[in-house]
C-alpha positions, 0 to 999 in steps of 0.5 A, spaced: 060 797 129 061 798 136 068 795 139 069 789 144 071 795 148 065 799 147 061 793 148 064 791 153 062 799 157 054 798 155 054 792 158 058 794 165 053 800 165 047 795 165 051 792 170 050 797 174 044 801 173 041 794 175 046 793 182 043 801 183 035 800 181 031 798 188 025 795 186 018 799 189 012 798 184 010 795 178 015 801 173 021 798 177 020 793 175 019 793 168 025 797 168 029 792 171 026 786 166 028 791 159 036 792 163 036 784 164 033 784 156 038 789 154 044 785 157 042 778 155 042 782 147 049 785 149 050 778 150 049 775 145 050 780 140 058 780 144 058 773 143 056 773 135 061 779 135 067 775 137 064 768 131 065 774 127 072 776 129 075 769 130 071 767 122 074 774 119 082 771 122 081 764 121 079 767 113 084 771 113 090 765 115 088 760 109 
């Protein structure tokens, strides 16, 4: 499993690449769409990861 830190780094890298792309043709637009989808998947995974960690902590406290 990825650590929170690694997940944040991956999200940052995707955002950097997104900001660097100049859309000049359909291939560039496809690449941007893939990167946006990737970023959304990473963000969703991060939310799920946070919920799992919170649930695990709650169980260990009880």
